[in-house]
MDTraj code that builds the backbone (N, CA, C; nanometers):
import mdtraj as md
import numpy as np

residues = "UNK UNK UNK UNK UNK UNK UNK UNK UNK UNK UNK UNK UNK UNK UNK UNK UNK UNK UNK UNK UNK UNK UNK UNK UNK UNK UNK UNK UNK UNK UNK UNK UNK UNK UNK UNK UNK UNK UNK UNK UNK UNK UNK UNK UNK UNK UNK UNK UNK UNK UNK UNK UNK UNK UNK UNK UNK UNK UNK UNK UNK UNK UNK UNK UNK UNK UNK UNK UNK UNK UNK UNK UNK UNK UNK UNK UNK UNK UNK UNK UNK UNK UNK UNK UNK UNK UNK UNK UNK UNK UNK UNK UNK UNK UNK UNK UNK UNK UNK UNK UNK UNK UNK UNK UNK UNK UNK UNK UNK UNK UNK UNK UNK UNK UNK UNK UNK UNK UNK UNK UNK UNK UNK UNK UNK UNK UNK UNK UNK UNK UNK UNK UNK UNK UNK UNK UNK UNK UNK UNK UNK UNK UNK UNK UNK UNK UNK UNK UNK UNK UNK UNK UNK UNK UNK UNK UNK UNK UNK UNK UNK UNK UNK UNK UNK UNK UNK UNK UNK UNK UNK UNK UNK UNK UNK UNK UNK UNK UNK UNK UNK UNK UNK UNK UNK UNK UNK UNK UNK UNK UNK UNK UNK UNK UNK UNK UNK UNK UNK UNK UNK UNK UNK UNK UNK UNK UNK UNK UNK UNK UNK UNK UNK UNK UNK UNK UNK UNK UNK UNK UNK UNK UNK UNK".split()
xyz = np.array([
    [2.4710, 1.2876, 7.3266],
    [2.6056, 1.3397, 7.3059],
    [2.6236, 1.3746, 7.1594],
    [2.6937, 1.4899, 7.1293],
    [2.7204, 1.5263, 6.9921],
    [2.8151, 1.4268, 6.9290],
    [2.7860, 1.3800, 6.8079],
    [2.8758, 1.2887, 6.7389],
    [2.8488, 1.2954, 6.5907],
    [2.9438, 1.2472, 6.5131],
    [2.9292, 1.2395, 6.3702],
    [2.8898, 1.0978, 6.3329],
    [2.8053, 1.0839, 6.2336],
    [2.7731, 0.9530, 6.1804],
    [2.7934, 0.9582, 6.0317],
    [2.8207, 0.8430, 5.9703],
    [2.8493, 0.8390, 5.8280],
    [2.7212, 0.8460, 5.7477],
    [2.7352, 0.8728, 5.6175],
    [2.6212, 0.8746, 5.5267],
    [2.5611, 1.0114, 5.5110],
    [2.4437, 1.0150, 5.4539],
    [2.3761, 1.1390, 5.4234],
    [2.3072, 1.1932, 5.5478],
    [2.3218, 1.3230, 5.5678],
    [2.2608, 1.3881, 5.6845],
    [2.1099, 1.3970, 5.6642],
    [2.0362, 1.3653, 5.7669],
    [1.8907, 1.3778, 5.7638],
    [1.8546, 1.5251, 5.7609],
    [1.7917, 1.5714, 5.6523],
    [1.7644, 1.7140, 5.6330],
    [1.6569, 1.7621, 5.7294],
    [1.6857, 1.8718, 5.7941],
    [1.5919, 1.9321, 5.8894],
    [1.5631, 2.0747, 5.8477],
    [1.4564, 2.1312, 5.9017],
    [1.4211, 2.2703, 5.8743],
    [1.4356, 2.3518, 6.0019],
    [1.4948, 2.4682, 5.9816],
    [1.5121, 2.5599, 6.0942],
    [1.4697, 2.6981, 6.0476],
    [1.3797, 2.7639, 6.1221],
    [1.3316, 2.8961, 6.0818],
    [1.3917, 3.0010, 6.1746],
    [1.4509, 3.0996, 6.1124],
    [1.5165, 3.2061, 6.1886],
    [1.4660, 3.3410, 6.1406],
    [1.4242, 3.4282, 6.2321],
    [1.3750, 3.5607, 6.1932],
    [1.4913, 3.6494, 6.1543],
    [1.4821, 3.7103, 6.0391],
    [1.5841, 3.8039, 5.9909],
    [1.5428, 3.9444, 6.0319],
    [1.5966, 3.9929, 6.1423],
    [1.5531, 4.1203, 6.1976],
    [1.5994, 4.2400, 6.1155],
    [1.6922, 4.2212, 6.0238],
    [1.7408, 4.3322, 5.9444],
    [1.6477, 4.3666, 5.8303],
    [1.5531, 4.2796, 5.7959],
    [1.4612, 4.3044, 5.6856],
    [1.3356, 4.3714, 5.7379],
    [1.2884, 4.4755, 5.6686],
    [1.1710, 4.5485, 5.7130],
    [1.0466, 4.4616, 5.7113],
    [1.0399, 4.3706, 5.6184],
    [0.9216, 4.2856, 5.6101],
    [0.9311, 4.1625, 5.6990],
    [1.0334, 4.1575, 5.7851],
    [1.0523, 4.0492, 5.8813],
    [1.0465, 3.9122, 5.8130],
    [1.1206, 3.9025, 5.7013],
    [1.1256, 3.7781, 5.6246],
    [1.1819, 3.6660, 5.7102],
    [1.1163, 3.5493, 5.7068],
    [1.1660, 3.4326, 5.7782],
    [1.2591, 3.3544, 5.6879],
    [1.3823, 3.3345, 5.7344],
    [1.4783, 3.2549, 5.6587],
    [1.4599, 3.1083, 5.6943],
    [1.4362, 3.0271, 5.5947],
    [1.4274, 2.8839, 5.6137],
    [1.5645, 2.8244, 5.5861],
    [1.6308, 2.7766, 5.6928],
    [1.7686, 2.7329, 5.6819],
    [1.7759, 2.5820, 5.6648],
    [1.8327, 2.5395, 5.5548],
    [1.8542, 2.3971, 5.5336],
    [1.9835, 2.3543, 5.6008],
    [1.9727, 2.2561, 5.6870],
    [2.0888, 2.2018, 5.7550],
    [2.1251, 2.0744, 5.6804],
    [2.2195, 2.0860, 5.5870],
    [2.2492, 1.9725, 5.5001],
    [2.3989, 1.9514, 5.4946],
    [2.4490, 1.8560, 5.5659],
    [2.5903, 1.8213, 5.5603],
    [2.6001, 1.6846, 5.4938],
    [2.6442, 1.6802, 5.3710],
    [2.6391, 1.5586, 5.2919],
    [2.7466, 1.4591, 5.3340],
    [2.8683, 1.5076, 5.3504],
    [2.9758, 1.4149, 5.3820],
    [2.9880, 1.3901, 5.5308],
    [2.9540, 1.4922, 5.6100],
    [2.9656, 1.4816, 5.7548],
    [2.8286, 1.4989, 5.8145],
    [2.7894, 1.4121, 5.9064],
    [2.6549, 1.4189, 5.9614],
    [2.6601, 1.4482, 6.1095],
    [2.5757, 1.5415, 6.1506],
    [2.5759, 1.5921, 6.2870],
    [2.4451, 1.5566, 6.3531],
    [2.4511, 1.4845, 6.4629],
    [2.3277, 1.4407, 6.5269],
    [2.2681, 1.5455, 6.6186],
    [2.3460, 1.6462, 6.6555],
    [2.2905, 1.7574, 6.7312],
    [2.3799, 1.8769, 6.7137],
    [2.3367, 1.9930, 6.7653],
    [2.4168, 2.1135, 6.7521],
    [2.5262, 2.1139, 6.8582],
    [2.5835, 2.2308, 6.8833],
    [2.6979, 2.2355, 6.9734],
    [2.6615, 2.1922, 7.1147],
    [2.5382, 2.2151, 7.1545],
    [2.4987, 2.1802, 7.2899],
    [2.4218, 2.0510, 7.2947],
    [2.3995, 2.0007, 7.4145],
    [2.3208, 1.8816, 7.4388],
    [2.2048, 1.9173, 7.5304],
    [2.1248, 2.0153, 7.4898],
    [2.0104, 2.0526, 7.5722],
    [2.0526, 2.1268, 7.6966],
    [1.9806, 2.1001, 7.8073],
    [2.0062, 2.1730, 7.9308],
    [2.1441, 2.1430, 7.9862],
    [2.1967, 2.0227, 7.9593],
    [2.3285, 1.9898, 8.0109],
    [2.4348, 2.0832, 7.9551],
    [2.4160, 2.1277, 7.8281],
    [2.5164, 2.2130, 7.7662],
    [2.5228, 2.3502, 7.8328],
    [2.4108, 2.3945, 7.8890],
    [2.4095, 2.5237, 7.9565],
    [2.4994, 2.5194, 8.0788],
    [2.4969, 2.4057, 8.1462],
    [2.5759, 2.3928, 8.2686],
    [2.7223, 2.3610, 8.2395],
    [2.7488, 2.3085, 8.1197],
    [2.8852, 2.2676, 8.0882],
    [2.9739, 2.3896, 8.0703],
    [3.0903, 2.3865, 8.1261],
    [3.1820, 2.4967, 8.1118],
    [3.2417, 2.4981, 7.9718],
    [3.2761, 2.6182, 7.9264],
    [3.3449, 2.6306, 7.7992],
    [3.4841, 2.5688, 7.8104],
    [3.5425, 2.5272, 7.6984],
    [3.6751, 2.4654, 7.7056],
    [3.7800, 2.5629, 7.7576],
    [3.8777, 2.5086, 7.8269],
    [3.9894, 2.5903, 7.8734],
    [4.0797, 2.6239, 7.7553],
    [4.1706, 2.7169, 7.7752],
    [4.2632, 2.7514, 7.6676],
    [4.3499, 2.6323, 7.6300],
    [4.3854, 2.5521, 7.7292],
    [4.4650, 2.4326, 7.7012],
    [4.3871, 2.3348, 7.6137],
    [4.2572, 2.3195, 7.6411],
    [4.1733, 2.2317, 7.5595],
    [4.1553, 2.2875, 7.4186],
    [4.1409, 2.4190, 7.4085],
    [4.1299, 2.4827, 7.2774],
    [4.2583, 2.4623, 7.1973],
    [4.3729, 2.4806, 7.2625],
    [4.5012, 2.4617, 7.1950],
    [4.5169, 2.3181, 7.1457],
    [4.4764, 2.2221, 7.2285],
    [4.4877, 2.0815, 7.1900],
    [4.3958, 2.0504, 7.0722],
    [4.2742, 2.1055, 7.0747],
    [4.1802, 2.0841, 6.9648],
    [4.2318, 2.1468, 6.8359],
    [4.2867, 2.2667, 6.8454],
    [4.3396, 2.3337, 6.7269],
    [4.4559, 2.2554, 6.6667],
    [4.5435, 2.2016, 6.7512],
    [4.6592, 2.1279, 6.7001],
    [4.6178, 2.0070, 6.6174],
    [4.5025, 1.9503, 6.6482],
    [4.4517, 1.8385, 6.5689],
    [4.3787, 1.8889, 6.4443],
    [4.3085, 2.0006, 6.4574],
    [4.2220, 2.0502, 6.3498],
    [4.2951, 2.1369, 6.2473],
    [4.4073, 2.1975, 6.2848],
    [4.4738, 2.2940, 6.1961],
    [4.5188, 2.2273, 6.0661],
    [4.5299, 2.3100, 5.9624],
    [4.5784, 2.2595, 5.8354],
    [4.4830, 2.2864, 5.7212],
    [4.5119, 2.2244, 5.6070],
    [4.4382, 2.2451, 5.4837],
    [4.3352, 2.1352, 5.4604],
    [4.2228, 2.1749, 5.3985],
    [4.1144, 2.0808, 5.3713],
    [4.0648, 2.0995, 5.2285],
    [4.0142, 1.9921, 5.1735],
    [3.9536, 1.9939, 5.0410],
    [3.8138, 1.9362, 5.0494],
    [3.7247, 1.9887, 4.9684],
    [3.5888, 1.9373, 4.9707],
    [3.5019, 2.0108, 4.8724],
    [3.3805, 2.0412, 4.9151],
    [3.2824, 2.1041, 4.8278],
    [3.2147, 2.2202, 4.8994],
    [3.1919, 2.3271, 4.8235],
    [3.1157, 2.4416, 4.8711],
    [2.9828, 2.4416, 4.7962],
    [2.8723, 2.4303, 4.8711],
    [2.7397, 2.4239, 4.8121],
    [2.6644, 2.5525, 4.8464],
    [2.6017, 2.6109, 4.7451],
    [2.5249, 2.7338, 4.7635],
    [2.3763, 2.7027, 4.7535],
    [2.2999, 2.7470, 4.8541],
    [2.1538, 2.7373, 4.8523],
    [2.0980, 2.8783, 4.8368],
    [2.0122, 2.8973, 4.7375],
    [1.9493, 3.0269, 4.7114],
    [1.7988, 3.0144, 4.7279],
    [1.7348, 3.1265, 4.7580],
    [1.5895, 3.1257, 4.7751],
    [1.5215, 3.1251, 4.6387],
    [1.4328, 3.0287, 4.6178],
    [1.3589, 3.0134, 4.4935],
    [1.2159, 3.0634, 4.5154],
    [1.1812, 3.1726, 4.4479],
    [1.0490, 3.2328, 4.4676],
    [0.9367, 3.1379, 4.4259],
    [0.9542, 3.0686, 4.3146],
    [0.8505, 2.9774, 4.2672],
    [0.8355, 2.8569, 4.3595],
    [0.9483, 2.8068, 4.4053],
    [0.9470, 2.6926, 4.4965],
    [0.8984, 2.7333, 4.6353],
    [0.9248, 2.8584, 4.6700],
    [0.8836, 2.9082, 4.8003],
    [0.9763, 2.8679, 4.9130],
    [1.1012, 2.8414, 4.8814],
    [1.1970, 2.8008, 4.9845],
    [1.3379, 2.7972, 4.9278],
    [1.4286, 2.7461, 5.0096],
    [1.5696, 2.7405, 4.9721],
    [1.5991, 2.6125, 4.8960],
    [1.6732, 2.6265, 4.7852],
    [1.7074, 2.5114, 4.7031],
    [1.8560, 2.5165, 4.6690],
    [1.9141, 2.3982, 4.6526],
    [2.0528, 2.3912, 4.6075],
    [2.0635, 2.4579, 4.4717],
    [2.1521, 2.5568, 4.4628],
    [2.1622, 2.6366, 4.3410],
    [2.2900, 2.6081, 4.2633],
    [2.3991, 2.5805, 4.3342],
    [2.5277, 2.5600, 4.2668],
    [2.6253, 2.4989, 4.3660],
    [2.7326, 2.4419, 4.3148],
    [2.8378, 2.3873, 4.4014],
    [2.9689, 2.3839, 4.3237],
    [3.0787, 2.3932, 4.3974],
    [3.2105, 2.3863, 4.3361],
    [3.3048, 2.3129, 4.4311],
    [3.4152, 2.2637, 4.3766],
    [3.5226, 2.2111, 4.4605],
    [3.5847, 2.3282, 4.5370],
    [3.6237, 2.3037, 4.6609],
    [3.6715, 2.4134, 4.7447],
    [3.7892, 2.3690, 4.8312],
    [3.8702, 2.4669, 4.8681],
    [3.9826, 2.4466, 4.9595],
    [3.9748, 2.5495, 5.0709],
    [4.0059, 2.5062, 5.1910],
    [4.0089, 2.5995, 5.3022],
    [4.1149, 2.5559, 5.4024],
    [4.1435, 2.6453, 5.4961],
    [4.2503, 2.6206, 5.5923],
    [4.2123, 2.6760, 5.7282],
    [4.2381, 2.5994, 5.8312],
    [4.2305, 2.6483, 5.9691],
    [4.3702, 2.6971, 6.0031],
    [4.3885, 2.8286, 6.0044],
    [4.5225, 2.8849, 6.0194],
    [4.5598, 2.9152, 6.1637],
    [4.4578, 2.9303, 6.2485],
    [4.4823, 2.9494, 6.3917],
    [4.3579, 2.9044, 6.4655],
    [4.3596, 2.9107, 6.5982],
    [4.2409, 2.8678, 6.6720],
    [4.1276, 2.9691, 6.6621],
    [4.1507, 3.0789, 6.5872],
    [4.0458, 3.1795, 6.5685],
    [4.0228, 3.2150, 6.4216],
    [4.0857, 3.1465, 6.3274],
    [4.0776, 3.1888, 6.1876],
    [4.0512, 3.0731, 6.0927],
    [3.9499, 3.0927, 6.0075],
    [3.9164, 3.0018, 5.8986],
    [3.9350, 3.0776, 5.7679],
    [4.0224, 3.0286, 5.6812],
    [4.0472, 3.0902, 5.5514],
    [3.9841, 3.0041, 5.4428],
    [3.8819, 3.0580, 5.3742],
    [3.8230, 2.9899, 5.2596],
    [3.8861, 3.0492, 5.1342],
    [3.9524, 2.9635, 5.0581],
    [4.0301, 3.0101, 4.9430],
    [3.9456, 3.0109, 4.8157],
    [3.9632, 3.1158, 4.7377],
    [3.9011, 3.1268, 4.6050],
    [3.7488, 3.1127, 4.6118],
    [3.6875, 3.1888, 4.7008],
    [3.5414, 3.1901, 4.7108],
    [3.4864, 3.2551, 4.5841],
    [3.4002, 3.1871, 4.5095],
    [3.3566, 3.2403, 4.3799],
    [3.2693, 3.3649, 4.3934],
    [3.3017, 3.4673, 4.3174],
    [3.2237, 3.5902, 4.3228],
    [3.0861, 3.5722, 4.2586],
    [3.0704, 3.4712, 4.1734],
    [2.9365, 3.4472, 4.1185],
    [2.8390, 3.4059, 4.2285],
    [2.8910, 3.3412, 4.3360],
    [2.8062, 3.3098, 4.4500],
    [2.7679, 3.4381, 4.5244],
    [2.8666, 3.5257, 4.5439],
    [2.8427, 3.6494, 4.6181],
    [2.7467, 3.7422, 4.5442],
    [2.7333, 3.7228, 4.4130],
    [2.6463, 3.8088, 4.3329],
    [2.5059, 3.7523, 4.3146],
    [2.4810, 3.6304, 4.3596],
    [2.3539, 3.5642, 4.3307],
    [2.2317, 3.6398, 4.3820],
    [2.2433, 3.7037, 4.4983],
    [2.1281, 3.7716, 4.5572],
    [2.1242, 3.9204, 4.5263],
    [2.2171, 3.9667, 4.4434],
    [2.2187, 4.1085, 4.4052],
    [2.1160, 4.1312, 4.2953],
    [2.0272, 4.2264, 4.3152],
    [1.9191, 4.2508, 4.2198],
    [1.9504, 4.3618, 4.1202],
    [2.0445, 4.4484, 4.1530],
    [2.0856, 4.5519, 4.0588],
    [2.1766, 4.4884, 3.9540],
    [2.1362, 4.4931, 3.8275],
    [2.2080, 4.4224, 3.7213],
    [2.3508, 4.4729, 3.7062],
    [2.3691, 4.6033, 3.7107],
    [2.5018, 4.6614, 3.6939],
    [2.5958, 4.6209, 3.8073],
    [2.5468, 4.6238, 3.9310],
    [2.6279, 4.5825, 4.0455],
    [2.6558, 4.4325, 4.0403],
    [2.5568, 4.3547, 4.0038],
    [2.5733, 4.2101, 3.9927],
    [2.6857, 4.1767, 3.8944],
    [2.6860, 4.2418, 3.7799],
    [2.7888, 4.2170, 3.6793],
    [2.9267, 4.2606, 3.7289],
    [2.9314, 4.3698, 3.8037],
    [3.0596, 4.4179, 3.8559],
    [3.1189, 4.3201, 3.9565],
    [3.0344, 4.2606, 4.0407],
    [3.0827, 4.1622, 4.1390],
    [3.1257, 4.0350, 4.0679],
    [3.0467, 3.9890, 3.9719],
    [3.0801, 3.8667, 3.8994],
    [3.2110, 3.8794, 3.8225],
    [3.2456, 4.0014, 3.7819],
    [3.3681, 4.0233, 3.7057],
    [3.4941, 4.0161, 3.7916],
    [3.4781, 4.0204, 3.9233],
    [3.5932, 4.0120, 4.0132],
    [3.6498, 3.8702, 4.0151],
    [3.7806, 3.8563, 4.0419],
    [3.8358, 3.7214, 4.0611],
    [3.7838, 3.6611, 4.1907],
    [3.7966, 3.5301, 4.2038],
    [3.7567, 3.4622, 4.3271],
    [3.8302, 3.5241, 4.4461],
    [3.7620, 3.5301, 4.5597],
    [3.8131, 3.5992, 4.6781],
    [3.8567, 3.5007, 4.7870],
    [3.9634, 3.5344, 4.8581],
    [4.0012, 3.4617, 4.9790],
    [3.9322, 3.5292, 5.0972],
    [3.8472, 3.4550, 5.1675],
    [3.7694, 3.5108, 5.2779],
    [3.8218, 3.4583, 5.4109],
    [3.8575, 3.5488, 5.5002],
    [3.9062, 3.5142, 5.6334],
    [3.7934, 3.5295, 5.7348],
    [3.7431, 3.4175, 5.7828],
    [3.6401, 3.4177, 5.8865],
    [3.7055, 3.3955, 6.0227],
    [3.6573, 3.4656, 6.1224],
    [3.6972, 3.4377, 6.2594],
    [3.6086, 3.3258, 6.3148],
    [3.6694, 3.2380, 6.3913],
    [3.5952, 3.1293, 6.4531],
    [3.6189, 3.1305, 6.6036],
    [3.5285, 3.0665, 6.6748],
    [3.5403, 3.0561, 6.8206],
    [3.5120, 2.9120, 6.8602],
    [3.6134, 2.8415, 6.9069],
    [3.5975, 2.7023, 6.9477],
    [3.5188, 2.6971, 7.0780],
    [3.4013, 2.6340, 7.0736],
    [3.3134, 2.6284, 7.1894],
    [3.3003, 2.4879, 7.2470],
    [3.3536, 2.3918, 7.1762],
    [3.3473, 2.2531, 7.2224],
    [3.4768, 2.1853, 7.1820],
    [3.5410, 2.1200, 7.2751],
    [3.6677, 2.0522, 7.2473],
    [3.6681, 1.9190, 7.3201],
    [3.6256, 1.8162, 7.2484],
    [3.6209, 1.6816, 7.3038],
    [3.7041, 1.5882, 7.2170],
    [3.7423, 1.4736, 7.2695],
    [3.8129, 1.3768, 7.1846],
    [3.7306, 1.3316, 7.0650],
    [3.5965, 1.3329, 7.0793],
    [3.5094, 1.2839, 6.9722],
    [3.4680, 1.3914, 6.8728],
    [3.4752, 1.5192, 6.9103],
    [3.4286, 1.6254, 6.8220],
    [3.4780, 1.7617, 6.8692],
    [3.5088, 1.8468, 6.7731],
    [3.5392, 1.9867, 6.7992],
    [3.4313, 2.0696, 6.7326],
    [3.3702, 2.1604, 6.8089],
    [3.2656, 2.2461, 6.7550],
    [3.3061, 2.3919, 6.7651],
    [3.2704, 2.4699, 6.6642],
    [3.3069, 2.6113, 6.6672],
    [3.1986, 2.6949, 6.6017],
    [3.1871, 2.8213, 6.6465],
    [3.0977, 2.9188, 6.5873],
    [3.1722, 2.9971, 6.4798],
    [3.0957, 3.0464, 6.3816],
    [3.1510, 3.1330, 6.2777],
    [3.1144, 3.2774, 6.3116],
    [3.2140, 3.3611, 6.3311],
    [3.1926, 3.5002, 6.3686],
    [3.1499, 3.5793, 6.2442],
    [3.0607, 3.6805, 6.2589],
    [3.0178, 3.7597, 6.1428],
    [3.1354, 3.8189, 6.0650],
    [3.1147, 3.8334, 5.9339],
    [3.2197, 3.8857, 5.8464],
    [3.1588, 3.9833, 5.7463],
    [3.2287, 4.0919, 5.7210],
    [3.1961, 4.1792, 5.6091],
    [3.3065, 4.1606, 5.5056],
    [3.2735, 4.0909, 5.3967],
    [3.3705, 4.0636, 5.2907],
    [3.3870, 4.1879, 5.2047],
    [3.5011, 4.2533, 5.2180],
    [3.5269, 4.3785, 5.1477],
    [3.5667, 4.3485, 5.0031],
    [3.4843, 4.3955, 4.9080],
    [3.5135, 4.3741, 4.7662],
    [3.5786, 4.4959, 4.7015],
    [3.6075, 4.5970, 4.7830],
    [3.6739, 4.7158, 4.7304],
    [3.5774, 4.8099, 4.6599],
    [3.6321, 4.8988, 4.5803],
    [3.5522, 4.9959, 4.5062],
    [3.5137, 4.9386, 4.3705],
    [3.3834, 4.9344, 4.3447],
    [3.3317, 4.8841, 4.2176],
    [3.2470, 4.9928, 4.1523],
    [3.2507, 4.9944, 4.0203],
    [3.1715, 5.0919, 3.9459],
    [3.0439, 5.0264, 3.8957],
    [2.9320, 5.0849, 3.9321],
    [2.8041, 5.0409, 3.8767],
    [2.7110, 5.1611, 3.8682],
    [2.6220, 5.1567, 3.7727],
    [2.5299, 5.2675, 3.7446],
    [2.6040, 5.4004, 3.7289],
    [2.7240, 5.3912, 3.6703],
    [2.7986, 5.5120, 3.6362],
    [2.8760, 5.5762, 3.7487],
    [2.8843, 5.5122, 3.8661],
    [2.9574, 5.5708, 3.9791],
    [3.0335, 5.4626, 4.0540],
    [3.1391, 5.5038, 4.1235],
    [3.2211, 5.4114, 4.2014],
    [3.1707, 5.4047, 4.3451],
    [3.1590, 5.2827, 4.3976],
    [3.1083, 5.2637, 4.5336],
    [3.1910, 5.1573, 4.6050],
    [3.2063, 5.1745, 4.7363],
    [3.2704, 5.0721, 4.8181],
    [3.1676, 4.9639, 4.8496],
    [3.2020, 4.8382, 4.8177],
    [3.1072, 4.7282, 4.8291],
    [3.1568, 4.6251, 4.9305],
    [3.0661, 4.5805, 5.0167],
    [3.0966, 4.4733, 5.1113],
    [2.9794, 4.3777, 5.1211],
    [3.0067, 4.2489, 5.1293],
    [2.9028, 4.1471, 5.1422],
    [2.9019, 4.0963, 5.2861],
    [2.7839, 4.0931, 5.3463],
    [2.7732, 4.0593, 5.4886],
    [2.7418, 3.9116, 5.5103],
    [2.8186, 3.8502, 5.5976],
    [2.7893, 3.7168, 5.6503],
    [2.7516, 3.7342, 5.7969],
    [2.6408, 3.6731, 5.8388],
    [2.5907, 3.6945, 5.9739],
    [2.6232, 3.5766, 6.0651],
    [2.5964, 3.5992, 6.1940],
    [2.6061, 3.4919, 6.2930],
    [2.4679, 3.4655, 6.3499],
    [2.4341, 3.3382, 6.3660],
    [2.3285, 3.2959, 6.4571],
    [2.3632, 3.1558, 6.5045],
    [2.2734, 3.0916, 6.5776],
    [2.3089, 2.9633, 6.6383],
    [2.3303, 2.8529, 6.5364],
    [2.2951, 2.8782, 6.4095],
    [2.3133, 2.7750, 6.3079],
    [2.4387, 2.7943, 6.2234],
    [2.5115, 2.9034, 6.2437],
    [2.6365, 2.9239, 6.1693],
    [2.7506, 2.8620, 6.2494],
    [2.7692, 2.7340, 6.2270],
    [2.8621, 2.6564, 6.3078],
    [2.9507, 2.5698, 6.2201],
    [3.0527, 2.5149, 6.2814],
    [3.1368, 2.4154, 6.2177],
    [3.1588, 2.2998, 6.3126],
    [3.1733, 2.1805, 6.2568],
    [3.2039, 2.0626, 6.3373],
    [3.3173, 1.9856, 6.2716],
    [3.4029, 1.9305, 6.3555],
    [3.5198, 1.8570, 6.3096],
    [3.5305, 1.7268, 6.3864],
    [3.5520, 1.6192, 6.3124],
    [3.5686, 1.4871, 6.3731],
    [3.7181, 1.4539, 6.3754],
    [3.7811, 1.4563, 6.4927],
    [3.9260, 1.4314, 6.4997],
    [3.9676, 1.2936, 6.4491],
    [3.8801, 1.1951, 6.4608],
    [3.9180, 1.0592, 6.4226],
    [3.9213, 1.0385, 6.2717],
    [3.8368, 1.1113, 6.1993],
    [3.8298, 1.0945, 6.0541],
    [3.8819, 1.2154, 5.9773],
    [3.9068, 1.3267, 6.0478],
    [3.9500, 1.4523, 5.9866],
    [3.8431, 1.5088, 5.8925],
    [3.7196, 1.4772, 5.9183],
    [3.6107, 1.5311, 5.8367],
    [3.5532, 1.6546, 5.9035],
    [3.5106, 1.7479, 5.8183],
    [3.4636, 1.8765, 5.8687],
    [3.3410, 1.9218, 5.7906],
    [3.2481, 1.9866, 5.8601],
    [3.1326, 2.0489, 5.7973],
    [3.1107, 2.1872, 5.8553],
    [3.0790, 2.2847, 5.7691],
    [3.0656, 2.4246, 5.8105],
    [2.9418, 2.4837, 5.7430],
    [2.8659, 2.5642, 5.8171],
    [2.7511, 2.6314, 5.7600],
    [2.7662, 2.7827, 5.7739],
    [2.7483, 2.8565, 5.6634],
    [2.7608, 3.0014, 5.6585],
    [2.6308, 3.0625, 5.6061],
    [2.6005, 3.1839, 5.6495],
    [2.4823, 3.2550, 5.5999],
    [2.5245, 3.3942, 5.5517],
    [2.4969, 3.4214, 5.4261],
    [2.5197, 3.5540, 5.3672],
    [2.3836, 3.6210, 5.3523],
    [2.3689, 3.7439, 5.4032],
    [2.2355, 3.8032, 5.3939],
    [2.2326, 3.9549, 5.3855],
    [2.3325, 4.0147, 5.3233],
    [2.3255, 4.1591, 5.3078],
    [2.4407, 4.2139, 5.2266],
    [2.4214, 4.3331, 5.1734],
    [2.5291, 4.3991, 5.0999],
    [2.5373, 4.5442, 5.1448],
    [2.6601, 4.5913, 5.1636],
    [2.6852, 4.7293, 5.2017],
    [2.7366, 4.8072, 5.0818],
    [2.6782, 4.9216, 5.0583],
    [2.7229, 5.0142, 4.9545],
    [2.7657, 5.1423, 5.0239],
    [2.8952, 5.1728, 5.0135],
    [2.9499, 5.2905, 5.0836],
    [2.9157, 5.2863, 5.2322],
    [2.9332, 5.1675, 5.2916],
    [2.9174, 5.1427, 5.4351],
    [2.7727, 5.1519, 5.4838],
    [2.6778, 5.1481, 5.3913],
    [2.5357, 5.1516, 5.4274],
    [2.4697, 5.0234, 5.3774],
    [2.3977, 4.9547, 5.4662],
    [2.3270, 4.8334, 5.4266],
    [2.2140, 4.8695, 5.3311],
    [2.2136, 4.8077, 5.2124],
    [2.1204, 4.8458, 5.1069],
    [2.0266, 4.7297, 5.0741],
    [1.9001, 4.7458, 5.1093],
    [1.8001, 4.6449, 5.0774],
    [1.7489, 4.6556, 4.9345],
    [1.7669, 4.7728, 4.8730],
    [1.7083, 4.7932, 4.7408],
    [1.7910, 4.7335, 4.6272],
    [1.9086, 4.6773, 4.6581],
    [1.9896, 4.6129, 4.5540],
    [2.0142, 4.4656, 4.5866],
    [1.9392, 4.4147, 4.6838],
    [1.9695, 4.2812, 4.7373],
    [1.8408, 4.2144, 4.7817],
    [1.8350, 4.0799, 4.7640],
    [1.7159, 4.0090, 4.8100],
    [1.7488, 3.9225, 4.9313],
    [1.7117, 3.7950, 4.9315],
    [1.7094, 3.7180, 5.0557],
    [1.8436, 3.6663, 5.1055],
    [1.9449, 3.6551, 5.0211],
    [2.0722, 3.6027, 5.0661],
    [2.0934, 3.4582, 5.0263],
    [2.2039, 3.4012, 5.0763],
    [2.2405, 3.2634, 5.0434],
    [2.2839, 3.1893, 5.1691],
    [2.2682, 3.0580, 5.1653],
    [2.3196, 2.9692, 5.2689],
    [2.4273, 2.8825, 5.2046],
    [2.5394, 2.8672, 5.2727],
    [2.6497, 2.7879, 5.2189],
    [2.6814, 2.6716, 5.3118],
    [2.7044, 2.5566, 5.2512],
    [2.7542, 2.4402, 5.3239],
    [2.8908, 2.4034, 5.2680],
    [2.9883, 2.3991, 5.3548],
    [3.1245, 2.3618, 5.3182],
    [3.1568, 2.2303, 5.3870],
    [3.1951, 2.1287, 5.3121],
    [3.2254, 2.0002, 5.3755],
    [3.3381, 1.9274, 5.3055],
    [3.4063, 1.8462, 5.3812],
    [3.5159, 1.7673, 5.3246],
    [3.4604, 1.6544, 5.2380],
    [3.5477, 1.6046, 5.1525],
    [3.5080, 1.4949, 5.0641],
    [3.4876, 1.3658, 5.1437],
])
top = md.Topology()
chain = top.add_chain()
for i, resn in enumerate(residues, 1):
    res = top.add_residue(resn, chain, resSeq=i)
    for name in ("N", "CA", "C"):
        top.add_atom(name, md.element.get_by_symbol(name[0]), res)
traj = md.Trajectory(xyz[None], top)
């Protein structure tokens, strides 16, 4: 059964193929929830396949317990070429809010994080010069139990507006993707929450550009 346990999460490795990269780069995803520990993902093996999704009434009840403001830490993991894998790169205090049963608002997301994987120096500086951004993620509650609420993070294109780099103005968006590891878990009894996000692309004038971007970042958001 899915449950939260106290203490440090036992770090595991998960390899996911990034189909958007021409070289079929394998993303090594660190599953690291420091304050909140998850003993399994949203499902419980074959039993989860047979289990019905929560009813709207169950979703509403779960949201009523989970809604509100949270404080904690946002940790950024970046790919280290010398290390050959993902390493903790930076972290900051963070605030976020569950505003509805379908919306997660992360407040003041640092643009220096969004610029970490940008390889074009001029574009990187333009993104870093922006103020921190409020990012609205859509969520989908897929598990609603008295012991735990689980939800998926829906893909997001974070619109940074028109930025000038290399002497021209371009519309810039940072892509956050979905896969089975972009999830959130909430413990109703302790009000603790852990969320995992994956950023892995940048759009320039609505076109995904690999030539100004490298491997992306993994983010862990957790309550204190």
